[in-house]
One Martini backbone bead per residue (centre of mass of N, CA, C, O) as a GRO file, in nm:
protein
  537
    1MET     BB    1  -7.071  -5.851  -1.976
    2ASP     BB    2  -6.859  -6.071  -2.077
    3ASN     BB    3  -6.637  -5.835  -2.167
    4GLN     BB    4  -6.555  -5.793  -1.893
    5VAL     BB    5  -6.360  -5.751  -1.653
    6PHE     BB    6  -6.324  -5.921  -1.368
    7TYR     BB    7  -6.333  -5.687  -1.148
    8ARG     BB    8  -6.619  -5.596  -1.264
    9LYS     BB    9  -6.784  -5.859  -1.291
   10TRP     BB   10  -6.697  -5.937  -0.966
   11ARG     BB   11  -6.849  -5.729  -0.832
   12PRO     BB   12  -7.015  -5.654  -0.568
   13PHE     BB   13  -7.390  -5.619  -0.500
   14ASP     BB   14  -7.358  -5.689  -0.194
   15PHE     BB   15  -7.261  -5.729   0.131
   16ASP     BB   16  -7.218  -6.050   0.123
   17ASN     BB   17  -6.992  -6.022  -0.127
   18VAL     BB   18  -6.792  -5.905   0.060
   19VAL     BB   19  -6.458  -5.954   0.119
   20GLY     BB   20  -6.335  -5.955   0.450
   21GLN     BB   21  -6.576  -5.717   0.573
   22ASN     BB   22  -6.781  -5.783   0.814
   23HIS     BB   23  -6.731  -5.545   1.023
   24ILE     BB   24  -6.876  -5.345   0.817
   25THR     BB   25  -7.134  -5.466   0.683
   26SER     BB   26  -7.289  -5.523   0.949
   27THR     BB   27  -7.305  -5.226   1.040
   28LEU     BB   28  -7.452  -5.110   0.791
   29LYS     BB   29  -7.707  -5.286   0.807
   30ARG     BB   30  -7.799  -5.187   1.085
   31ALA     BB   31  -7.821  -4.886   1.013
   32ILE     BB   32  -8.041  -4.924   0.798
   33LEU     BB   33  -8.259  -5.063   0.975
   34LEU     BB   34  -8.240  -4.810   1.195
   35GLU     BB   35  -8.190  -4.532   1.050
   36ARG     BB   36  -7.859  -4.466   1.099
   37ILE     BB   37  -7.756  -4.205   0.916
   38ALA     BB   38  -7.488  -4.063   0.793
   39HIS     BB   39  -7.341  -3.781   0.626
   40ALA     BB   40  -7.046  -3.924   0.675
   41TYR     BB   41  -6.787  -4.124   0.519
   42LEU     BB   42  -6.485  -4.329   0.591
   43PHE     BB   43  -6.290  -4.511   0.357
   44THR     BB   44  -6.019  -4.722   0.460
   45GLY     BB   45  -5.743  -4.871   0.273
   46PRO     BB   46  -5.637  -5.080   0.073
   47ARG     BB   47  -5.616  -5.181  -0.231
   48GLY     BB   48  -5.869  -5.389  -0.350
   49VAL     BB   49  -6.098  -5.436  -0.083
   50GLY     BB   50  -6.397  -5.258  -0.127
   51LYS     BB   51  -6.467  -4.952  -0.100
   52THR     BB   52  -6.630  -4.868  -0.357
   53SER     BB   53  -6.829  -5.102  -0.356
   54THR     BB   54  -6.952  -5.036  -0.078
   55ALA     BB   55  -7.052  -4.755  -0.154
   56ARG     BB   56  -7.256  -4.854  -0.371
   57ILE     BB   57  -7.420  -5.037  -0.187
   58LEU     BB   58  -7.506  -4.812   0.004
   59ALA     BB   59  -7.657  -4.651  -0.211
   60LYS     BB   60  -7.865  -4.873  -0.270
   61ALA     BB   61  -7.977  -4.906   0.024
   62LEU     BB   62  -8.081  -4.599   0.044
   63ASN     BB   63  -8.268  -4.610  -0.252
   64SER     BB   64  -8.372  -4.897  -0.223
   65GLU     BB   65  -8.462  -5.188  -0.176
   66ILE     BB   66  -8.483  -5.410   0.110
   67ASN     BB   67  -8.404  -5.646   0.310
   68ASP     BB   68  -8.419  -5.789   0.623
   69ASP     BB   69  -8.077  -5.757   0.642
   70GLY     BB   70  -8.001  -5.478   0.454
   71ASN     BB   71  -8.009  -5.554   0.167
   72PRO     BB   72  -8.017  -5.497  -0.149
   73VAL     BB   73  -8.211  -5.511  -0.431
   74ILE     BB   74  -8.059  -5.607  -0.727
   75GLU     BB   75  -8.331  -5.601  -0.924
   76SER     BB   76  -8.374  -5.321  -0.903
   77GLU     BB   77  -8.377  -5.024  -1.063
   78THR     BB   78  -8.173  -4.876  -0.885
   79SER     BB   79  -7.947  -5.089  -0.884
   80LEU     BB   80  -7.908  -5.103  -1.190
   81ALA     BB   81  -7.840  -4.801  -1.231
   82ILE     BB   82  -7.586  -4.801  -1.052
   83ASP     BB   83  -7.430  -5.030  -1.200
   84GLU     BB   84  -7.457  -4.853  -1.487
   85GLY     BB   85  -7.421  -4.532  -1.428
   86ARG     BB   86  -7.752  -4.385  -1.427
   87TYR     BB   87  -7.770  -4.237  -1.148
   88LEU     BB   88  -7.845  -3.916  -1.045
   89ASP     BB   89  -7.801  -3.955  -0.711
   90LEU     BB   90  -7.505  -4.040  -0.815
   91VAL     BB   91  -7.176  -3.914  -0.732
   92GLU     BB   92  -6.861  -3.955  -0.895
   93ILE     BB   93  -6.523  -3.883  -0.774
   94ASP     BB   94  -6.191  -3.798  -0.875
   95ALA     BB   95  -5.949  -3.644  -0.684
   96ALA     BB   96  -5.698  -3.666  -0.872
   97SER     BB   97  -5.862  -3.487  -1.116
   98ASN     BB   98  -6.043  -3.313  -0.874
   99ARG     BB   99  -5.854  -3.107  -0.658
  100ARG     BB  100  -5.957  -2.838  -0.681
  101ILE     BB  101  -6.142  -2.578  -0.562
  102ASP     BB  102  -6.329  -2.549  -0.811
  103ASP     BB  103  -6.431  -2.841  -0.813
  104VAL     BB  104  -6.558  -2.835  -0.528
  105ARG     BB  105  -6.749  -2.595  -0.567
  106GLU     BB  106  -6.916  -2.728  -0.789
  107LEU     BB  107  -7.009  -2.959  -0.611
  108LEU     BB  108  -7.140  -2.787  -0.376
  109ASP     BB  109  -7.360  -2.658  -0.550
  110SER     BB  110  -7.514  -2.938  -0.601
  111VAL     BB  111  -7.591  -3.002  -0.302
  112GLN     BB  112  -7.847  -2.809  -0.286
  113ILE     BB  113  -7.969  -3.031  -0.451
  114GLN     BB  114  -8.210  -3.237  -0.435
  115PRO     BB  115  -8.332  -3.528  -0.468
  116THR     BB  116  -8.517  -3.693  -0.744
  117LEU     BB  117  -8.546  -4.023  -0.692
  118GLY     BB  118  -8.451  -4.045  -0.403
  119LYS     BB  119  -8.373  -3.999  -0.068
  120TYR     BB  120  -8.066  -3.983  -0.159
  121LYS     BB  121  -7.769  -3.796  -0.201
  122ILE     BB  122  -7.464  -3.922  -0.343
  123TYR     BB  123  -7.109  -3.887  -0.257
  124ILE     BB  124  -6.820  -4.012  -0.426
  125ILE     BB  125  -6.480  -3.978  -0.303
  126ASP     BB  126  -6.199  -4.061  -0.455
  127GLU     BB  127  -5.902  -4.009  -0.337
  128VAL     BB  128  -5.925  -3.766  -0.118
  129HIS     BB  129  -5.615  -3.703  -0.045
  130MET     BB  130  -5.571  -3.521  -0.322
  131LEU     BB  131  -5.660  -3.280  -0.206
  132THR     BB  132  -5.642  -2.968  -0.141
  133PRO     BB  133  -5.644  -2.755   0.119
  134GLU     BB  134  -5.861  -2.573  -0.006
  135ALA     BB  135  -6.063  -2.802  -0.068
  136PHE     BB  136  -6.100  -2.897   0.223
  137ASN     BB  137  -6.213  -2.629   0.332
  138ALA     BB  138  -6.465  -2.633   0.150
  139LEU     BB  139  -6.574  -2.912   0.256
  140LEU     BB  140  -6.601  -2.858   0.561
  141LYS     BB  141  -6.854  -2.676   0.567
  142THR     BB  142  -7.051  -2.900   0.467
  143LEU     BB  143  -6.990  -3.109   0.696
  144GLU     BB  144  -7.091  -2.927   0.927
  145GLU     BB  145  -7.356  -2.828   0.726
  146PRO     BB  146  -7.560  -3.037   0.607
  147PRO     BB  147  -7.778  -3.119   0.401
  148PRO     BB  148  -8.048  -3.278   0.347
  149ASN     BB  149  -8.011  -3.590   0.207
  150ILE     BB  150  -7.687  -3.603   0.239
  151VAL     BB  151  -7.410  -3.817   0.123
  152PHE     BB  152  -7.079  -3.888   0.219
  153ILE     BB  153  -6.810  -4.077   0.047
  154LEU     BB  154  -6.487  -4.142   0.159
  155ALA     BB  155  -6.198  -4.252  -0.026
  156THR     BB  156  -5.887  -4.423   0.092
  157THR     BB  157  -5.527  -4.510   0.132
  158ASP     BB  158  -5.453  -4.215   0.294
  159SER     BB  159  -5.554  -4.101   0.593
  160HIS     BB  160  -5.306  -3.920   0.694
  161LYS     BB  161  -5.377  -3.687   0.462
  162ILE     BB  162  -5.618  -3.614   0.633
  163PRO     BB  163  -5.775  -3.400   0.797
  164ASP     BB  164  -5.903  -3.395   1.115
  165THR     BB  165  -6.156  -3.221   1.053
  166ILE     BB  166  -6.270  -3.435   0.858
  167LYS     BB  167  -6.260  -3.704   1.024
  168SER     BB  168  -6.444  -3.598   1.268
  169ARG     BB  169  -6.709  -3.589   1.049
  170CYS     BB  170  -6.677  -3.904   1.031
  171GLN     BB  171  -6.740  -4.230   0.961
  172ARG     BB  172  -6.513  -4.481   1.031
  173PHE     BB  173  -6.367  -4.732   0.796
  174ASP     BB  174  -6.154  -5.016   0.820
  175PHE     BB  175  -5.995  -5.185   0.581
  176ARG     BB  176  -5.878  -5.494   0.513
  177ARG     BB  177  -5.646  -5.708   0.445
  178LEU     BB  178  -5.645  -5.980   0.268
  179SER     BB  179  -5.635  -6.300   0.275
  180ASP     BB  180  -5.534  -6.570   0.104
  181ASP     BB  181  -5.794  -6.736   0.147
  182ASP     BB  182  -5.993  -6.525   0.043
  183VAL     BB  183  -5.875  -6.504  -0.242
  184ILE     BB  184  -5.888  -6.803  -0.324
  185ASP     BB  185  -6.193  -6.843  -0.296
  186ARG     BB  186  -6.266  -6.640  -0.522
  187LEU     BB  187  -6.098  -6.771  -0.751
  188ILE     BB  188  -6.251  -7.037  -0.749
  189GLU     BB  189  -6.525  -6.916  -0.823
  190ILE     BB  190  -6.433  -6.805  -1.096
  191CYS     BB  191  -6.330  -7.067  -1.224
  192ASP     BB  192  -6.601  -7.217  -1.216
  193SER     BB  193  -6.761  -7.004  -1.389
  194GLU     BB  194  -6.522  -6.972  -1.632
  195ASN     BB  195  -6.372  -7.239  -1.696
  196ILE     BB  196  -6.098  -7.261  -1.521
  197GLU     BB  197  -5.787  -7.419  -1.549
  198THR     BB  198  -5.596  -7.490  -1.243
  199GLU     BB  199  -5.358  -7.486  -1.029
  200GLN     BB  200  -5.330  -7.434  -0.696
  201GLU     BB  201  -5.050  -7.286  -0.702
  202VAL     BB  202  -5.144  -7.044  -0.869
  203LEU     BB  203  -5.337  -6.918  -0.659
  204GLU     BB  204  -5.120  -6.883  -0.439
  205ILE     BB  205  -4.940  -6.691  -0.598
  206ILE     BB  206  -5.146  -6.470  -0.650
  207ALA     BB  207  -5.207  -6.407  -0.352
  208ARG     BB  208  -4.917  -6.318  -0.278
  209ILE     BB  209  -4.873  -6.097  -0.500
  210SER     BB  210  -5.134  -5.915  -0.418
  211TRP     BB  211  -5.145  -5.840  -0.113
  212GLY     BB  212  -5.478  -5.841  -0.057
  213SER     BB  213  -5.572  -5.778  -0.358
  214LEU     BB  214  -5.842  -5.862  -0.538
  215ARG     BB  215  -5.811  -5.702  -0.798
  216ASP     BB  216  -5.527  -5.803  -0.869
  217ALA     BB  217  -5.597  -6.104  -0.872
  218GLU     BB  218  -5.811  -6.095  -1.099
  219SER     BB  219  -5.620  -5.979  -1.316
  220LEU     BB  220  -5.409  -6.209  -1.313
  221LEU     BB  221  -5.601  -6.438  -1.387
  222GLU     BB  222  -5.687  -6.321  -1.661
  223GLN     BB  223  -5.405  -6.313  -1.790
  224LEU     BB  224  -5.347  -6.618  -1.766
  225HIS     BB  225  -5.593  -6.712  -1.927
  226ILE     BB  226  -5.516  -6.571  -2.193
  227SER     BB  227  -5.223  -6.703  -2.221
  228TYR     BB  228  -5.299  -7.036  -2.113
  229GLY     BB  229  -5.641  -7.105  -2.097
  230GLY     BB  230  -5.712  -7.195  -2.364
  231ASN     BB  231  -5.900  -7.461  -2.453
  232ASN     BB  232  -5.899  -7.585  -2.156
  233ASN     BB  233  -5.636  -7.515  -2.037
  234GLU     BB  234  -5.398  -7.563  -1.802
  235ILE     BB  235  -5.258  -7.382  -1.549
  236LYS     BB  236  -4.931  -7.358  -1.468
  237GLU     BB  237  -4.684  -7.291  -1.251
  238GLU     BB  238  -4.459  -7.223  -1.457
  239GLN     BB  239  -4.625  -7.011  -1.611
  240ALA     BB  240  -4.673  -6.819  -1.373
  241ARG     BB  241  -4.376  -6.763  -1.311
  242GLU     BB  242  -4.303  -6.647  -1.584
  243PHE     BB  243  -4.518  -6.419  -1.595
  244LEU     BB  244  -4.436  -6.302  -1.289
  245GLY     BB  245  -4.123  -6.323  -1.238
  246LEU     BB  246  -4.011  -6.589  -1.037
  247GLY     BB  247  -3.883  -6.819  -1.149
  248ASP     BB  248  -3.740  -7.107  -1.102
  249PHE     BB  249  -3.793  -7.313  -0.845
  250GLU     BB  250  -3.530  -7.485  -0.832
  251ILE     BB  251  -3.328  -7.252  -0.846
  252CYS     BB  252  -3.428  -7.098  -0.596
  253LEU     BB  253  -3.395  -7.337  -0.403
  254ASN     BB  254  -3.086  -7.381  -0.443
  255LEU     BB  255  -3.003  -7.097  -0.358
  256ALA     BB  256  -3.122  -7.102  -0.073
  257PHE     BB  257  -2.967  -7.355   0.021
  258SER     BB  258  -2.680  -7.235  -0.007
  259ILE     BB  259  -2.720  -6.995   0.186
  260ILE     BB  260  -2.814  -7.149   0.443
  261ASN     BB  261  -2.540  -7.345   0.416
  262LYS     BB  262  -2.287  -7.162   0.340
  263LYS     BB  263  -2.249  -7.189   0.004
  264SER     BB  264  -2.090  -6.965  -0.177
  265SER     BB  265  -1.984  -7.102  -0.437
  266GLU     BB  266  -2.256  -7.221  -0.532
  267ALA     BB  267  -2.418  -6.957  -0.543
  268LEU     BB  268  -2.230  -6.804  -0.744
  269LYS     BB  269  -2.237  -7.016  -0.969
  270LEU     BB  270  -2.544  -7.010  -1.019
  271ILE     BB  271  -2.583  -6.704  -1.085
  272ASN     BB  272  -2.373  -6.696  -1.321
  273SER     BB  273  -2.502  -6.911  -1.499
  274GLU     BB  274  -2.775  -6.761  -1.543
  275TYR     BB  275  -2.654  -6.501  -1.658
  276ASN     BB  276  -2.512  -6.640  -1.909
  277LYS     BB  277  -2.798  -6.745  -2.023
  278GLY     BB  278  -3.005  -6.483  -1.982
  279THR     BB  279  -3.134  -6.459  -1.724
  280ASN     BB  280  -3.360  -6.306  -1.529
  281LEU     BB  281  -3.271  -6.179  -1.225
  282ASN     BB  282  -3.543  -6.073  -1.119
  283SER     BB  283  -3.687  -6.349  -1.113
  284ILE     BB  284  -3.493  -6.480  -0.911
  285TYR     BB  285  -3.531  -6.275  -0.690
  286GLN     BB  286  -3.835  -6.319  -0.644
  287GLY     BB  287  -3.811  -6.626  -0.590
  288LEU     BB  288  -3.620  -6.600  -0.344
  289LEU     BB  289  -3.809  -6.440  -0.162
  290GLU     BB  290  -4.029  -6.656  -0.157
  291THR     BB  291  -3.850  -6.883  -0.034
  292LEU     BB  292  -3.765  -6.730   0.225
  293ARG     BB  293  -4.049  -6.693   0.327
  294SER     BB  294  -4.111  -6.995   0.349
  295SER     BB  295  -3.883  -7.049   0.553
  296LEU     BB  296  -4.007  -6.879   0.775
  297LEU     BB  297  -4.271  -7.051   0.796
  298ILE     BB  298  -4.138  -7.320   0.856
  299LYS     BB  299  -3.992  -7.233   1.116
  300ALA     BB  300  -4.271  -7.134   1.253
  301GLY     BB  301  -4.501  -7.358   1.175
  302ILE     BB  302  -4.726  -7.220   0.934
  303LEU     BB  303  -4.713  -7.408   0.702
  304GLU     BB  304  -4.882  -7.574   0.497
  305GLN     BB  305  -4.880  -7.902   0.418
  306GLU     BB  306  -4.922  -7.877   0.104
  307ASN     BB  307  -4.676  -7.671   0.080
  308LEU     BB  308  -4.448  -7.846   0.221
  309GLU     BB  309  -4.413  -8.092   0.012
  310LYS     BB  310  -4.231  -7.930  -0.215
  311TYR     BB  311  -4.016  -7.969   0.001
  312SER     BB  312  -3.746  -8.105   0.082
  313ASP     BB  313  -3.595  -8.272   0.335
  314GLU     BB  314  -3.324  -8.122   0.311
  315PHE     BB  315  -3.437  -7.836   0.333
  316ARG     BB  316  -3.590  -7.870   0.605
  317SER     BB  317  -3.336  -7.949   0.764
  318SER     BB  318  -3.193  -7.675   0.727
  319ILE     BB  319  -3.406  -7.505   0.872
  320SER     BB  320  -3.377  -7.647   1.157
  321LYS     BB  321  -3.057  -7.532   1.185
  322ILE     BB  322  -3.181  -7.247   1.174
  323SER     BB  323  -3.258  -6.944   1.264
  324LEU     BB  324  -3.500  -6.707   1.254
  325GLU     BB  325  -3.308  -6.461   1.256
  326LYS     BB  326  -3.135  -6.545   1.008
  327ILE     BB  327  -3.357  -6.547   0.798
  328LEU     BB  328  -3.434  -6.252   0.841
  329GLU     BB  329  -3.158  -6.138   0.764
  330ILE     BB  330  -3.150  -6.243   0.475
  331LEU     BB  331  -3.415  -6.114   0.379
  332THR     BB  332  -3.327  -5.821   0.435
  333ILE     BB  333  -3.084  -5.806   0.245
  334PHE     BB  334  -3.246  -5.872  -0.024
  335SER     BB  335  -3.471  -5.644   0.003
  336LYS     BB  336  -3.239  -5.399  -0.050
  337ILE     BB  337  -3.176  -5.466  -0.328
  338LYS     BB  338  -3.075  -5.384  -0.672
  339ILE     BB  339  -3.168  -5.522  -1.001
  340ASP     BB  340  -3.214  -5.274  -1.222
  341GLU     BB  341  -2.933  -5.222  -1.246
  342SER     BB  342  -2.626  -5.250  -1.402
  343GLU     BB  343  -2.517  -5.399  -1.116
  344LYS     BB  344  -2.688  -5.663  -1.053
  345LEU     BB  345  -2.481  -5.891  -1.015
  346LEU     BB  346  -2.314  -5.757  -0.794
  347ASN     BB  347  -2.546  -5.717  -0.592
  348PHE     BB  348  -2.604  -6.018  -0.565
  349GLU     BB  349  -2.326  -6.109  -0.465
  350ILE     BB  350  -2.310  -5.931  -0.214
  351ALA     BB  351  -2.565  -6.049  -0.077
  352ILE     BB  352  -2.460  -6.335  -0.050
  353ILE     BB  353  -2.211  -6.272   0.127
  354ASP     BB  354  -2.357  -6.119   0.353
  355SER     BB  355  -2.552  -6.360   0.434
  356ILE     BB  356  -2.309  -6.552   0.509
  357VAL     BB  357  -2.094  -6.379   0.668
  358GLY     BB  358  -2.163  -6.113   0.812
  359LYS     BB  359  -2.026  -5.811   0.821
  360GLN     BB  360  -2.132  -5.694   1.086
  361THR     BB  361  -1.973  -5.887   1.276
  362VAL     BB  362  -1.696  -5.794   1.186
  363TYR     BB  363  -1.723  -5.500   1.271
  364GLU     BB  364  -1.791  -5.556   1.569
  365ALA     BB  365  -1.528  -5.705   1.637
  366LYS     BB  366  -1.336  -5.475   1.566
  367ALA     BB  367  -1.457  -5.264   1.763
  368HIS     BB  368  -1.418  -5.436   2.017
  369HIS     BB  369  -1.110  -5.456   2.001
  370GLN     BB  370  -1.052  -5.146   2.007
  371THR     BB  371  -1.183  -5.099   2.288
  372ILE     BB  372  -1.008  -5.286   2.463
  373ASP     BB  373  -0.746  -5.275   2.255
  374ASN     BB  374  -0.485  -5.119   2.056
  375LYS     BB  375  -0.315  -5.375   2.064
  376PRO     BB  376  -0.234  -5.609   1.817
  377GLU     BB  377  -0.081  -5.840   2.007
  378GLN     BB  378  -0.329  -5.920   2.126
  379THR     BB  379  -0.535  -6.216   2.201
  380ASN     BB  380  -0.805  -6.052   2.276
  381VAL     BB  381  -0.992  -6.169   2.019
  382GLN     BB  382  -1.194  -6.175   1.718
  383ASN     BB  383  -1.230  -6.438   1.488
  384LYS     BB  384  -1.275  -6.480   1.130
  385ILE     BB  385  -1.344  -6.788   0.965
  386LEU     BB  386  -1.331  -6.873   0.625
  387ALA     BB  387  -1.476  -7.093   0.435
  388GLU     BB  388  -1.551  -7.201   0.127
  389ASP     BB  389  -1.851  -7.348   0.231
  390GLY     BB  390  -1.824  -7.151   0.490
  391VAL     BB  391  -1.872  -7.050   0.837
  392GLN     BB  392  -1.636  -7.002   1.099
  393GLU     BB  393  -1.639  -6.953   1.447
  394LYS     BB  394  -1.359  -6.797   1.633
  395TYR     BB  395  -1.306  -6.744   1.976
  396VAL     BB  396  -1.044  -6.565   2.151
  397THR     BB  397  -1.037  -6.578   2.514
  398ASN     BB  398  -0.971  -6.487   2.873
  399SER     BB  399  -1.248  -6.472   2.954
  400SER     BB  400  -1.539  -6.593   3.108
  401GLU     BB  401  -1.731  -6.562   2.853
  402SER     BB  402  -1.614  -6.815   2.686
  403LYS     BB  403  -1.791  -7.032   2.868
  404VAL     BB  404  -2.034  -6.958   2.707
  405ASN     BB  405  -2.304  -7.155   2.585
  406ASN     BB  406  -2.481  -7.160   2.280
  407PHE     BB  407  -2.785  -7.344   2.284
  408ARG     BB  408  -3.030  -7.562   2.192
  409LYS     BB  409  -3.301  -7.660   2.345
  410GLU     BB  410  -3.447  -7.938   2.420
  411LYS     BB  411  -3.739  -8.080   2.393
  412SER     BB  412  -3.984  -8.190   2.566
  413LYS     BB  413  -4.247  -8.398   2.581
  414ASP     BB  414  -4.454  -8.182   2.660
  415GLU     BB  415  -4.381  -7.981   2.430
  416ILE     BB  416  -4.439  -8.171   2.194
  417LYS     BB  417  -4.735  -8.227   2.257
  418TRP     BB  418  -4.831  -7.929   2.258
  419ASP     BB  419  -4.743  -7.860   1.968
  420ASP     BB  420  -4.941  -8.064   1.843
  421VAL     BB  421  -5.199  -7.926   1.937
  422ILE     BB  422  -5.148  -7.658   1.794
  423TYR     BB  423  -5.134  -7.779   1.507
  424GLN     BB  424  -5.421  -7.915   1.499
  425THR     BB  425  -5.560  -7.607   1.566
  426ARG     BB  426  -5.484  -7.400   1.326
  427ARG     BB  427  -5.807  -7.413   1.192
  428THR     BB  428  -5.962  -7.336   1.457
  429LYS     BB  429  -6.266  -7.141   1.375
  430ASN     BB  430  -6.604  -7.065   1.479
  431LYS     BB  431  -6.666  -6.798   1.630
  432GLN     BB  432  -6.368  -6.599   1.654
  433PHE     BB  433  -6.122  -6.771   1.752
  434ASN     BB  434  -5.805  -6.898   1.739
  435ILE     BB  435  -5.688  -7.164   1.902
  436SER     BB  436  -5.385  -7.173   1.843
  437ALA     BB  437  -5.322  -6.878   1.925
  438LEU     BB  438  -5.410  -6.915   2.223
  439LEU     BB  439  -5.221  -7.167   2.298
  440ARG     BB  440  -4.950  -6.999   2.273
  441ASN     BB  441  -5.046  -6.862   2.571
  442VAL     BB  442  -4.938  -7.130   2.710
  443GLU     BB  443  -4.814  -7.307   2.938
  444THR     BB  444  -4.662  -7.590   2.960
  445PRO     BB  445  -4.829  -7.864   3.023
  446ILE     BB  446  -4.901  -8.092   3.296
  447VAL     BB  447  -4.980  -8.418   3.371
  448THR     BB  448  -5.224  -8.478   3.640
  449ASP     BB  449  -5.455  -8.690   3.727
  450ASN     BB  450  -5.595  -8.670   3.441
  451LYS     BB  451  -5.486  -8.363   3.415
  452ILE     BB  452  -5.502  -8.041   3.237
  453LYS     BB  453  -5.330  -7.735   3.275
  454LEU     BB  454  -5.431  -7.405   3.172
  455LYS     BB  455  -5.197  -7.135   3.165
  456PHE     BB  456  -5.249  -6.818   3.113
  457LYS     BB  457  -5.095  -6.501   3.052
  458SER     BB  458  -5.399  -6.391   3.051
  459ASN     BB  459  -5.724  -6.296   3.100
  460ALA     BB  460  -5.803  -6.222   2.810
  461ILE     BB  461  -5.723  -6.490   2.674
  462LYS     BB  462  -5.899  -6.666   2.848
  463LYS     BB  463  -6.169  -6.540   2.762
  464HIS     BB  464  -6.146  -6.610   2.462
  465PHE     BB  465  -6.137  -6.915   2.510
  466MET     BB  466  -6.413  -6.943   2.652
  467ASP     BB  467  -6.578  -6.832   2.419
  468GLU     BB  468  -6.494  -7.053   2.212
  469MET     BB  469  -6.595  -7.303   2.396
  470GLU     BB  470  -6.906  -7.251   2.337
  471ASP     BB  471  -6.831  -7.404   2.088
  472PRO     BB  472  -6.858  -7.732   2.015
  473ARG     BB  473  -6.652  -7.752   1.784
  474SER     BB  474  -6.407  -7.642   1.939
  475LYS     BB  475  -6.416  -7.837   2.177
  476ASN     BB  476  -6.384  -8.102   2.009
  477ALA     BB  477  -6.118  -8.031   1.866
  478LEU     BB  478  -5.948  -8.013   2.127
  479LYS     BB  479  -6.010  -8.293   2.237
  480LEU     BB  480  -5.891  -8.453   1.997
  481ALA     BB  481  -5.603  -8.335   2.012
  482ILE     BB  482  -5.538  -8.434   2.301
  483ASN     BB  483  -5.592  -8.735   2.259
  484LYS     BB  484  -5.383  -8.774   2.029
  485SER     BB  485  -5.126  -8.666   2.183
  486TYR     BB  486  -5.175  -8.819   2.484
  487GLY     BB  487  -5.371  -9.093   2.457
  488SER     BB  488  -5.602  -8.939   2.628
  489GLU     BB  489  -5.852  -8.843   2.837
  490LEU     BB  490  -5.880  -8.504   2.954
  491ASP     BB  491  -5.899  -8.271   3.200
  492LEU     BB  492  -5.982  -7.934   3.227
  493GLN     BB  493  -5.778  -7.656   3.346
  494ILE     BB  494  -5.834  -7.310   3.419
  495SER     BB  495  -5.597  -7.030   3.408
  496SER     BB  496  -5.439  -6.738   3.563
  497PRO     BB  497  -5.222  -6.530   3.713
  498LYS     BB  498  -5.434  -6.384   3.891
  499GLU     BB  499  -5.555  -6.644   4.015
  500GLU     BB  500  -5.295  -6.751   4.136
  501ASN     BB  501  -5.245  -6.510   4.326
  502ASN     BB  502  -5.513  -6.526   4.482
  503GLN     BB  503  -5.465  -6.810   4.596
  504THR     BB  504  -5.204  -6.744   4.746
  505ASP     BB  505  -5.314  -6.513   4.923
  506HIS     BB  506  -5.534  -6.682   5.061
  507ALA     BB  507  -5.343  -6.890   5.190
  508GLN     BB  508  -5.176  -6.688   5.353
  509GLN     BB  509  -5.412  -6.564   5.512
  510LYS     BB  510  -5.502  -6.827   5.643
  511GLU     BB  511  -5.238  -6.886   5.787
  512THR     BB  512  -5.222  -6.618   5.949
  513SER     BB  513  -5.493  -6.642   6.097
  514SER     BB  514  -5.426  -6.909   6.251
  515SER     BB  515  -5.181  -6.792   6.404
  516ILE     BB  516  -5.333  -6.576   6.566
  517LYS     BB  517  -5.529  -6.765   6.711
  518LYS     BB  518  -5.309  -6.927   6.853
  519ALA     BB  519  -5.184  -6.688   7.009
  520LEU     BB  520  -5.441  -6.605   7.168
  521SER     BB  521  -5.470  -6.884   7.319
  522MET     BB  522  -5.175  -6.812   7.466
  523GLY     BB  523  -5.212  -6.482   7.553
  524ALA     BB  524  -5.215  -6.288   7.337
  525LYS     BB  525  -5.190  -5.949   7.202
  526ILE     BB  526  -5.333  -5.685   7.027
  527ILE     BB  527  -5.175  -5.390   6.930
  528ASN     BB  528  -5.271  -5.370   6.613
  529ASN     BB  529  -5.575  -5.353   6.469
  530GLU     BB  530  -5.517  -5.268   6.177
  531THR     BB  531  -5.330  -5.504   6.101
  532SER     BB  532  -5.530  -5.733   6.158
  533GLU     BB  533  -5.741  -5.655   5.940
  534ASP     BB  534  -5.559  -5.683   5.695
  535ILE     BB  535  -5.505  -5.984   5.727
  536ASN     BB  536  -5.805  -6.085   5.729
  537GLU     BB  537  -5.853  -5.973   5.439
   0.00000   0.00000   0.00000
């Protein structure tokens, strides 16, 4: 087994080892313990997140011994036979290469044969969306009236290509794309077991490049280990960037810095210099996209502190001066260019100018001018003045709209303190919900009488918050964050808009009721009893 590739060697053998899919594995374990087995399952989700592995684990749990928690006993003969691909009552089919109706008919003929070794005969059809319409129609009849002790597990990355008639006869489970943290945790486990020495940045790069596919991440780690990790050598970040075609970090950082600061001449000079050196522009392009993505996370305030430290103070200062929308615009422009064509340098240069100048705004200004007045001598126009290393916008207009100044509002002390609480709780998640994400939906609280009132934007978010506060760890983490940010221990008051409105209505009704009583004491008469009852309600 030692000569197996990583993604096969480290394939999970029971439900507890499936990464990041607890919402599925816990349901399947309960179904097994309760013996509520469906005749057909549909596993859908991105590639490399555990669909086929979970299908095999389910097959083991249905036919082998199980533990008290619903997991199969991995040392049993049935489990070992399934892992080694020699279990007769498990049939795996790749629909990409067996998609014709004749292939499916042959399969369905064998369905009539009852299991010989275990309780269930299980058919795993991978990439089921590749079947032809005729093949789906043939499969439908069997799913409508399945023979006893037969279980179908359909796996696909494109569930929208499966007919609704098929999906409606299956229990559907949607597998999630794995988070970077989930991928990194598994890679660390592999490195520890395989004696692989690597920098932490390498694992972070692999996790980002794999886009939530654990199989891809494990394959990339193995390739890097073969290329650079022999003889207990440590895999360096520079080596990973070179191997994955991400370009030199400093070059990509300088290029992003020039673009963000609207230094067109420096950006063009840098890219032409690298091109003349023979540098692969595609690697610089990939590295630039990664840097711009990090800029987006820095601006949003969600980049982890350890990752933030590798960016200079000057670069982070530039990010603070540019809007989130502008970074997104730059990232969108570069994500659309093609670097593999013969005019790759020209495409790169055009993208640099577009991201700095913003030709769309030039076109919009021109169209706006033509709409207002077709006379070119009019002074009521919008002019775009381009500086050598920047872009300055100067709009000359006689309308009152020119007096409107768009500026970024300075944050108040209360906003700064509350942002600090949100930042401190960014990793706090003990029961179910992330505290920081919930606190982002709170109006900036103001401290009065040693009390801090948290007014949530909806009752649902408030309920999630209260559920999470039932965990003492979450409650203590929030308490420590508030104490640290505000400098003293404060009492929490929780409310939501609906409760605020109810309190206001109650106060108004109380005031109205007292007014009516006062009027009655002065000799007034109630003319409309119905109206009086509504008010008292």
